[in-house]
Every structure is written in C-alpha cells, then in structure tokens.
TIVO-679867 format. One line per field, with one value per residue: residue number from 1; x, y, z of N, C-alpha, C, CB in turn. Coordinates in pm, whole numbers. Each point is the difference from the previous one (the first is absolute). Glycine has a CB too. Example, Ala and Ser with C-alpha at 12.3 -4.5 7.8 and 13.67 -1.06 7.14 Angstrom:
seq: c(1;2) $
n_c1: c(1319;154) $
n_c2: c(-569;222) $
n_c3: c(780;-197) $
ca_c1: c(-89;82) $
ca_c2: c(119;119) $
ca_c3: c(0;6) $
c_c1: c(90;-77) $
c_c2: c(120;109) $
c_c3: c(0;73) $
cb_c1: c(-189;118) $
cb_c2: c(-117;-63) $
cb_c3: c(125;-215) $
***
This chain:
seq: c(1;2;3;4;5;6;7;8;9;10;11;12;13;14;15;16;17;18;19;20;21;22;23;24;25;26;27;28;29;30;31;32;33;34;35;36;37;38;39;40;41;42;43;44;45;46;47;48;49;50;51;52;53;54;55;56;57;58;59;60;61;62;63;64;65;66;67;68;69;70;71;72;73;74;75;76;77;78;79;80;81;82;83;84;85;86;87;88;89;90;91;92;93;94;95;96;97;98;99;100;101;102;103;104;105;106;107;108;109;110;111;112;113;114;115;116;117;118;119;120;121;122;123;124;125;126;127;128;129;130;131;132;133;134;135;136;137;138;139;140;141;142;143;144;145;146;147;148;149;150;151;152;153;154;155;156;157;158;159;160;161;162;163;164;165;166;167;168;169;170;171;172;173;174;175;176;177;178;179;180;181;182;183;184;185;186;187;188;189;190;191;192;193;194;195;196;197;198;199;200;201;202;203;204;205;206;207;208;209;210;211;212;213;214;215;216;217;218;219;220;221;222;223;224;225;226;227;228;229;230;231;232;233;234;235;236;237;238;239;240;241;242;243;244;245;246;247;248;249;250;251;252;253;254;255;256;257;258;259;260;261;262;263;264;265;266) $
n_c1: c(4838;158;196;-237;251;180;96;270;50;321;5;250;23;-39;228;211;-31;85;296;-268;128;-354;128;-152;81;-324;71;-279;53;-62;-198;120;-50;-298;-209;-208;71;300;-56;-107;288;159;-161;57;310;15;-156;226;237;-126;-37;314;84;36;284;-237;107;-245;234;-254;-13;219;-262;97;-188;189;-16;-265;-143;269;19;-305;41;278;160;293;13;-198;151;260;-127;-114;259;193;-193;9;312;44;-195;144;277;-117;-88;288;-303;126;-313;-179;-241;-112;-284;113;13;121;213;72;99;189;163;60;101;143;206;210;9;89;239;-289;188;-302;9;-256;-164;-249;-90;-19;269;-87;-251;140;208;-225;-152;258;112;-308;40;-324;-187;-226;-199;174;-327;50;-121;-157;-115;166;-85;329;-53;323;-60;290;63;54;188;-91;6;195;228;59;-119;-244;-188;5;1;-300;-56;139;-191;-258;85;57;-305;-130;23;-196;316;-270;276;-145;-57;277;165;284;127;-305;-36;-165;256;-201;26;301;220;152;-14;-313;47;-8;-257;-296;-38;203;-270;-124;-270;92;127;243;-213;-230;188;51;-302;-79;226;-118;-294;92;67;-332;258;-161;250;37;269;117;286;-87;-71;-80;-196;-143;-87;-126;-177;-136;-102;-129;-182;-111;-87;-186;-164;275;69;-221;132;323;191;185;147;273;48;-20;-312;38;201;-183;-240;179;89;-332;144;-320) $
n_c2: c(139;53;136;218;-70;-241;100;10;-172;87;-322;118;-175;248;168;-238;-27;317;-34;81;27;62;242;-259;-316;117;-198;-99;-93;-297;231;70;-304;-67;240;-34;247;25;-23;300;68;-94;198;252;-27;-46;278;156;-125;106;293;26;-112;-219;-59;-270;-267;-128;-190;-26;-229;156;50;-243;115;261;-314;199;-274;-125;222;-24;-317;42;-19;163;-206;164;275;-111;-125;279;170;-164;13;318;32;-154;201;262;-98;-40;310;136;-24;312;-30;-248;209;-203;39;-129;247;-295;110;246;-183;-184;231;148;-221;-263;65;124;-298;-98;254;188;307;82;307;-191;236;-86;-16;218;133;-11;182;227;51;34;229;173;16;98;-333;1;231;-235;197;184;-102;-356;68;326;-133;-296;1;-95;-167;-2;-317;145;-275;-59;96;335;48;-141;-23;309;253;-80;244;181;-203;-58;303;113;-177;118;303;-40;-107;299;-219;174;-138;-121;-63;-289;126;-90;250;-87;-207;-122;-169;-214;-165;45;-216;-32;45;-253;-166;147;-53;-312;-47;-50;300;-97;-89;298;59;13;-154;195;31;94;215;133;14;167;217;44;51;248;161;-44;-172;85;-189;-229;192;-305;81;-360;-197;0;241;-135;-252;173;191;-222;-154;266;44;-298;31;251;-149;236;-174;226;241;-59;2;-180;259;-161;303;-128;61;311;33;-155;201;251;-129;-33;-298;-93) $
n_c3: c(7095;-294;217;-15;-182;-87;323;-201;299;-129;46;192;-257;-197;134;-6;-315;-29;196;225;295;-9;154;96;40;-83;294;-197;293;-42;-60;-281;-108;99;58;-278;186;-93;-332;76;133;-257;-174;182;-18;-314;-43;170;-167;-267;106;47;-316;296;-158;85;-84;143;80;-212;132;211;211;216;204;58;110;89;41;120;223;86;54;206;-307;160;-242;-178;58;-119;-265;-83;58;-183;-255;8;33;-274;-151;97;-111;-292;-15;145;214;45;55;146;-132;257;-146;314;254;-50;-202;186;227;-163;-151;266;194;-143;-241;217;122;-312;-65;-45;-3;-162;28;171;-190;223;-319;246;-96;-301;45;167;-229;-219;164;45;-306;-129;-67;61;-186;175;-98;257;-40;-14;287;-45;293;51;338;-74;295;-86;108;129;-210;322;-234;0;303;146;-210;-84;215;-259;204;-246;-255;44;83;-261;-177;127;-44;-309;-44;134;267;173;131;176;195;-1;278;-115;-184;-25;125;15;-312;180;-140;-250;255;-162;261;12;-318;8;-324;94;245;-4;104;230;116;-58;93;-318;-258;123;-236;211;132;-280;-99;256;-57;-289;103;192;-286;-98;-210;-249;100;242;-136;32;-55;-5;-269;307;-43;-248;166;226;-173;-182;257;114;-250;12;302;-76;-275;-77;-304;-100;166;1;-286;195;-203;65;89;-291;-22;62;-242;-204;53;-67;-296;-94;142;68) $
ca_c1: c(-42;108;42;-54;102;126;98;137;77;133;45;143;82;2;88;137;45;29;108;-55;-24;-99;28;-80;-70;-135;-29;-145;-45;-90;-138;-8;11;-94;-132;-75;-28;120;55;-46;91;123;-26;-12;131;78;-48;59;143;9;-39;114;116;98;92;-22;-32;-44;70;-88;-3;113;-33;-51;-36;111;22;-59;-102;64;60;-109;-61;97;88;117;84;-63;20;137;17;-65;67;131;-24;-33;118;86;-61;17;142;25;-54;56;-112;37;-120;-119;-128;-95;-139;-43;76;70;121;79;63;99;114;66;47;44;95;140;70;43;85;-79;-10;-59;-85;-135;-93;-143;-69;-70;99;29;-113;-5;108;-36;-104;52;97;-72;12;-128;-102;-137;-107;9;-133;-76;-70;-41;-120;-23;49;93;75;119;46;147;60;96;139;32;-9;77;132;90;-25;-58;-132;-56;-8;-130;-97;31;-51;-146;-33;34;-103;-124;-85;-30;58;-57;80;-59;36;139;67;143;78;-89;-102;-23;35;-115;-27;71;143;62;-30;-142;-63;7;-47;-133;-3;10;-120;-21;-138;-29;106;65;-37;-132;22;58;-99;-99;62;-2;-137;-43;37;-95;79;-38;115;102;126;99;127;59;-90;-63;-105;-108;-80;-75;-101;-100;-82;-80;-110;-94;-66;-96;-87;19;99;-53;-4;131;106;135;98;139;51;40;-121;-59;77;-30;-133;11;74;-81;63;-80) $
ca_c2: c(132;71;127;118;44;-73;81;-45;3;-54;-112;15;-89;53;117;-46;-60;111;78;114;-14;101;66;-59;-127;6;-128;-18;-73;-114;46;78;-90;-112;33;69;139;83;16;131;99;-14;64;144;59;-12;103;126;-7;23;139;82;-45;-47;-104;-110;-133;-101;-128;-94;-137;-21;51;-98;61;56;-80;67;-81;-112;50;36;-124;-70;-89;83;-62;26;142;26;-62;82;130;-14;-25;127;86;-46;46;146;28;-32;110;123;81;100;64;-85;62;-106;37;-77;40;-115;-14;120;-12;-107;44;116;-18;-135;-53;40;-94;-112;54;65;143;70;115;-55;113;-32;69;116;108;28;73;133;80;34;103;125;64;42;-92;-71;104;-52;95;23;13;-121;-50;116;-21;-142;-37;-113;-33;-76;-102;-11;-133;-7;6;134;98;-28;-61;78;143;59;37;118;-7;-38;105;111;-38;11;142;57;-44;70;-78;45;-108;-13;-99;-94;28;-46;30;28;-97;-77;-66;-142;-92;-49;-137;-97;5;-106;-132;-32;-3;-134;-101;21;92;-60;17;134;46;75;4;131;74;59;114;109;46;80;130;75;37;108;129;23;28;-51;-83;-38;-11;-85;-2;-131;-106;-71;88;6;-123;4;105;-39;-103;66;70;-101;-56;101;30;141;8;71;145;47;-67;-9;24;22;134;1;1;133;86;-44;50;144;17;-55;-126;-115) $
ca_c3: c(-45;-68;62;-65;-94;14;71;-14;125;-28;83;29;-83;-136;-3;22;-126;-91;59;73;143;41;128;107;-7;55;64;-6;119;-24;-15;-123;-114;-1;54;-105;38;8;-135;-47;59;-79;-129;22;26;-123;-92;45;-36;-145;-22;39;-78;97;-46;95;-54;97;-18;-70;52;90;134;97;129;78;119;116;69;68;125;93;49;84;-74;-29;-103;-130;-28;-44;-132;-101;-5;-63;-142;-63;6;-109;-124;-4;-27;-141;-80;57;48;100;53;-8;36;37;25;118;118;57;-81;27;131;6;-82;60;138;36;-98;24;88;-85;-107;-105;30;-113;31;-11;-7;-2;-110;55;-2;-141;-56;62;-59;-138;6;56;-89;-120;-114;-10;4;-16;28;144;59;-36;119;79;80;28;134;-8;122;-37;95;3;13;110;-46;-46;109;122;-24;-87;14;-121;51;-67;-146;-57;31;-91;-132;2;4;-131;-95;32;88;136;80;135;72;94;139;15;-127;-2;78;86;-82;26;-109;-76;42;-84;26;79;-54;19;-132;-57;94;56;114;133;80;52;-5;-121;-100;-3;-120;21;90;-77;-98;73;27;-126;-32;89;-59;-109;-120;-131;-39;97;-73;64;-72;31;-49;111;51;-99;14;126;-4;-100;64;102;-66;-47;119;47;-114;-37;-108;-117;23;47;-76;56;-105;36;-32;-141;-82;8;-91;-136;-31;-22;-127;-108;-43;45) $
c_c1: c(119;33;-60;97;126;103;138;74;136;41;153;88;12;94;146;57;37;109;-46;-20;-98;36;-70;-44;-137;-33;-151;-52;-102;-144;-17;4;-115;-140;-77;-28;127;73;-40;88;133;-15;-6;136;89;-42;56;149;19;-32;116;125;117;86;-5;-17;-50;80;-84;5;118;-30;-58;-31;125;38;-61;-108;61;61;-108;-63;98;95;122;86;-57;17;139;28;-59;72;135;-11;-29;120;97;-53;17;144;33;-47;51;-109;48;-122;-122;-122;-99;-141;-58;85;79;132;94;78;111;123;82;69;58;97;144;78;51;86;-74;-24;-47;-67;-143;-101;-144;-66;-76;93;29;-110;-11;106;-35;-109;58;100;-62;11;-129;-111;-139;-100;-9;-137;-86;-82;-46;-131;-31;60;83;64;114;39;151;45;107;144;35;7;91;143;96;-33;-50;-147;-61;-9;-136;-108;22;-55;-152;-43;27;-104;-137;-93;-23;42;-58;72;-85;48;143;70;148;75;-89;-111;-11;38;-127;-39;78;150;53;-29;-146;-74;-16;-46;-139;8;11;-126;-8;-145;-37;118;57;-45;-138;10;53;-98;-105;55;-1;-141;-52;35;-93;72;-69;106;83;127;98;126;75;-95;-70;-117;-118;-89;-89;-113;-110;-93;-92;-120;-105;-80;-110;-100;7;91;-50;8;133;109;131;98;140;41;38;-122;-64;72;-27;-137;4;78;-83;53;-83;-144) $
c_c2: c(74;129;116;50;-79;91;-60;16;-63;-109;3;-86;51;120;-40;-59;106;91;122;-32;109;59;-70;-143;22;-140;-15;-68;-106;44;75;-85;-99;32;86;146;84;10;137;111;-3;72;152;64;-6;107;136;4;28;144;95;-30;-41;-111;-116;-132;-88;-128;-101;-138;-31;47;-112;71;48;-89;60;-84;-117;44;35;-125;-84;-92;79;-59;27;148;26;-62;88;135;-10;-27;132;95;-36;51;151;37;-24;113;137;98;95;61;-90;81;-114;56;-81;41;-115;-23;118;-16;-104;35;107;-33;-136;-62;44;-96;-122;48;67;146;77;128;-47;114;-51;79;121;122;43;87;140;92;46;107;134;68;37;-92;-79;103;-58;113;19;18;-123;-51;114;-29;-144;-35;-128;-22;-93;-95;-14;-145;2;22;131;96;-33;-45;92;149;65;28;114;-13;-44;105;121;-27;19;146;67;-37;61;-74;67;-113;2;-115;-94;32;-43;17;24;-106;-94;-71;-148;-81;-49;-143;-105;-8;-118;-140;-40;-11;-144;-110;33;94;-76;31;141;40;64;-3;142;81;64;122;120;55;87;138;87;49;114;137;38;32;-44;-97;-32;-22;-85;-3;-130;-109;-76;83;5;-123;7;103;-31;-107;61;72;-99;-58;95;40;147;16;73;151;57;-80;-2;11;13;141;9;6;138;96;-37;50;149;33;-47;-131;-122;12) $
c_c3: c(-62;74;-79;-108;26;67;-15;132;-28;99;11;-92;-143;-11;17;-129;-103;56;77;147;43;136;116;-33;64;52;13;126;-34;-25;-131;-125;-9;51;-100;34;-4;-134;-57;55;-75;-133;16;20;-123;-101;37;-35;-150;-35;28;-81;91;-59;101;-74;113;-27;-76;65;92;142;86;131;74;119;124;70;77;133;101;61;81;-72;-49;-112;-139;-37;-56;-137;-110;-16;-72;-149;-73;-3;-112;-135;-15;-34;-148;-92;47;42;110;68;-24;42;29;14;116;119;64;-75;26;130;3;-84;73;133;32;-100;26;88;-76;-118;-113;33;-124;49;-24;15;2;-112;49;2;-144;-61;59;-60;-142;-6;43;-92;-136;-119;-23;20;-27;19;151;67;-27;119;91;73;32;136;-11;137;-39;112;-9;8;110;-48;-71;119;116;-30;-76;-9;-130;30;-80;-152;-56;26;-89;-139;-6;2;-134;-105;32;94;135;94;141;70;84;141;29;-135;21;83;79;-77;37;-122;-68;41;-76;29;79;-48;12;-133;-50;95;51;120;131;80;55;-19;-134;-95;-7;-122;13;91;-78;-103;68;35;-124;-32;86;-55;-115;-131;-128;-49;122;-80;78;-86;27;-50;111;53;-96;9;123;-6;-101;57;104;-61;-52;116;49;-109;-42;-121;-124;17;45;-69;78;-116;60;-43;-149;-92;-1;-94;-145;-46;-31;-127;-120;-52;39;-50) $
cb_c1: c(-178;-71;215;-124;-99;-51;-175;-3;-212;62;-202;-62;-71;-235;-186;-53;-146;-236;140;-112;231;-177;28;-80;217;-74;221;13;43;149;-24;107;246;194;90;-103;-189;21;-10;-235;-111;49;-124;-226;-21;26;-209;-168;40;-63;-236;-95;-71;-155;152;-106;174;-235;124;35;-120;154;-43;133;-204;-75;208;47;-163;48;197;-44;-152;-166;-197;-2;68;-167;-160;71;-7;-218;-115;90;-90;-236;-27;62;-167;-184;57;-22;-203;203;-163;205;100;137;45;184;-27;-73;-171;-220;-129;-168;-214;-183;-131;-169;-169;-215;-186;-76;-143;-208;157;-108;184;-34;180;76;171;0;-20;-146;101;126;-118;-87;167;61;-170;-36;181;36;246;100;171;73;-128;221;16;178;137;117;-84;2;-203;46;-207;79;-221;11;-46;-155;-7;-111;-233;-213;-112;30;175;163;70;92;239;62;-13;206;188;-14;54;242;127;21;81;-196;211;-229;186;-12;-240;-63;-212;-45;184;50;44;-186;210;68;-222;-170;-19;-14;230;8;99;187;236;-71;-140;252;4;237;12;-155;-110;198;140;-106;47;226;37;-98;145;194;-39;29;237;-168;204;-126;3;-168;-39;-181;12;122;149;220;173;147;182;207;175;161;181;205;158;155;213;174;-151;-34;91;-151;-237;-97;-111;-77;-176;52;84;205;-35;-68;178;142;-101;-11;216;-63;223;145) $
cb_c2: c(8;-98;-105;60;232;-141;73;61;-12;220;-139;49;-192;-80;139;-45;-198;-10;-80;76;-99;-121;216;230;-138;187;4;-13;203;-140;15;184;24;-141;-12;-219;-78;-65;-252;-88;-25;-221;-205;-36;-65;-247;-132;14;-166;-239;-58;9;151;62;173;159;24;101;44;127;-68;24;229;-188;-149;228;-80;216;65;-106;88;209;3;15;-144;76;-178;-186;58;8;-228;-112;64;-86;-232;-30;25;-206;-188;25;-65;-246;-139;-30;-185;49;229;-208;210;-123;58;-196;174;-103;-125;140;70;-168;-53;143;162;-26;-2;232;78;-126;-175;-219;-21;-217;175;-225;136;-47;-217;-153;-87;-218;-216;-103;-126;-233;-177;-94;-129;223;-17;-219;167;-228;-69;104;247;-59;-209;152;202;-55;108;46;26;191;-122;224;-48;-157;-248;-47;42;-62;-221;-207;4;-125;-75;133;-50;-238;-81;52;-166;-220;3;-9;-214;104;-202;150;10;89;163;-179;-27;-168;97;248;167;162;163;55;-71;146;77;42;243;152;-62;116;225;82;-46;-229;160;21;-244;61;35;147;-186;-98;-156;-225;-159;-101;-207;-211;-106;-136;-235;-154;-43;82;-24;213;103;-108;224;-141;250;94;-22;-110;136;135;-130;-72;165;57;-168;26;184;-55;-121;83;-183;61;-212;-193;-24;67;72;-146;113;-248;24;-130;-242;-43;25;-203;-176;33;-31;228;110;-24) $
cb_c3: c(180;-220;85;211;-14;-205;164;-245;144;-97;-71;236;144;-34;94;242;45;-83;-182;-209;38;-131;-121;60;7;-161;126;-249;135;144;250;120;16;29;237;-60;145;238;-37;-13;226;109;-77;101;241;39;-38;188;186;-39;59;228;-188;188;-115;162;-181;16;211;-212;-207;-194;-96;-109;13;-68;-102;-114;-176;-223;-129;-133;-198;172;-71;238;162;40;184;240;107;54;215;216;55;75;249;134;11;170;237;53;-43;-144;-57;-132;-41;47;-144;117;-243;-146;38;69;-178;-123;101;36;-208;-111;59;114;-165;-27;190;67;58;-52;173;-122;-65;93;-129;249;-119;141;213;-19;-37;213;141;-68;54;226;114;80;45;85;-75;81;-209;-41;-28;-168;-13;-162;-101;-249;111;-246;147;-145;-18;110;-246;119;-21;-222;-67;112;-1;-128;175;-156;226;186;6;31;237;132;-26;120;244;61;-31;-217;-114;-76;-137;-74;4;-180;67;183;-88;-28;15;180;-186;161;121;-191;62;-175;-7;188;55;221;-51;-139;67;-79;-133;-6;59;-51;245;129;-133;121;-134;-30;192;34;-137;92;174;-83;-71;193;65;167;138;-52;-229;163;-104;109;11;204;-194;60;119;-151;-114;122;69;-186;-40;139;-64;-190;63;157;76;239;85;-43;58;225;-212;197;-140;-21;237;60;52;239;175;38;147;248;125;-59;21;204) $
***
C-alpha cells in the first residue's frame, strides 16, 4: 500500500557525510521498525518532530536491537554484545541525546547502558511531547478529543521503573479527553502481560492470560479509547480488544498518534 504522503526523515549517516550533527537521535526500536501496527506510531511521532522542525536523525539500517529482550530472557552475553556494538556506533556519531518511543529501549539506555560506558541524555517521547505542549511550541487542536472517554494504561517501564506517570495524563487532559482511570493504575498498574521477555514466548500455565485481565479492567471504564505508550502494551491490548470483539467500537491509540490526530497529521 502506498504511503499517504512522502515523509522526509533524516538519516544519521547522511548528515554525518555532510558534516552535520543533529541534536537528537530518534531511536525507532524493533517494533517501530518492523511491527505493522507500531510503524504507525513511528510515523506519527516523526510527523510531530518534523512539524516542530526538530534537529534529529534516525540510524536507519544501522539501527539494531538494544539487547534488552536478550537480558530479560537471561542471555547476558548476547545483551552485552549488542549493547557494546551500539555504544561504539553512538560514539562514532557522537550521540548525546536519544529520544525513544519504546519504554523498554528507554529503560535500558537510561539505566543499564551506563554500566557498559554508554552515557547519554535519554528522553522518553512522552516527556518530549508534554514539554512541547506546555511550552507552546506544539499547538494541536486542544478540543479534538473533548468529551471522549479515554483510559490510559501505564507501561511498566515508564511508571514503576522510571516514574513517568503524570506526563501522559497531562497530554490527554490538554487534548480535552475525559480521562478515566482503571482500578489498578500508575505505580500499581497491572502489566499488559508482555514484560520480562513474555512477549517472545508461549504463556505459562495459569487460569487466565494477563492481557485479558488487563483488557477487562480497561473495558470496565467504558472507554472510547484505550491510550498506551509502549509497543508491547499496544500488541497486548489490541489482541485483548479483538478477543473481546470490541476492536470496532473501542480504539487503542498511542499517545503520539493522539497528538498527530489533533494536529491533523493522521
């Protein structure tokens, strides 16, 4: 299928060849690059970056996995091999600031790469977007979601692990959404079911799938939209809505997509 429009996304190698060093590296991540659903989130966030005229670039074909899934699954050697390879690449491009759209990548860059010598200013796109809204540089239609019931699912690696709790809620409120909380939220939010490497393996024995438990909690809020900010969470919640036959009436949107919609970019 052809793209709606041709989007220009700067690539680090091209800028380096021209003697330029962008302020930010936009880290796309595996899901953002390969998962058909999360590619839409990548596109949405890139459209916002372009709208803001942000000085950024992506690695393109030079981007590889952070090694986070390998470490979660217990393969420490593979994690270190992948991490050291990326640190060498970042050093070559003199990367100082990294913006991520995946909480797993955000967490590993921020909290685990320093032990291997990779020290960067790591910024979650949720924080970046909130700052842009609050300082007035980003001016979407603040009433685009007025009266729309939105429940927000906290990704583990944003809320519990990195204390990023209020920014996504502030964004939803600024967009005019009627934010309704699930019973378990913020620090006490239930995992979507994909964390700890579970995304890549069969479910273990038990009475109920975690993603169904979490989807049911979301449905109890009677939302029009379930908002999320993690590719793993998006997969689990989208599957949950399909399992419950509610995917037509209730949408799962990423925070970046909601802003893009309010900007008229989606």
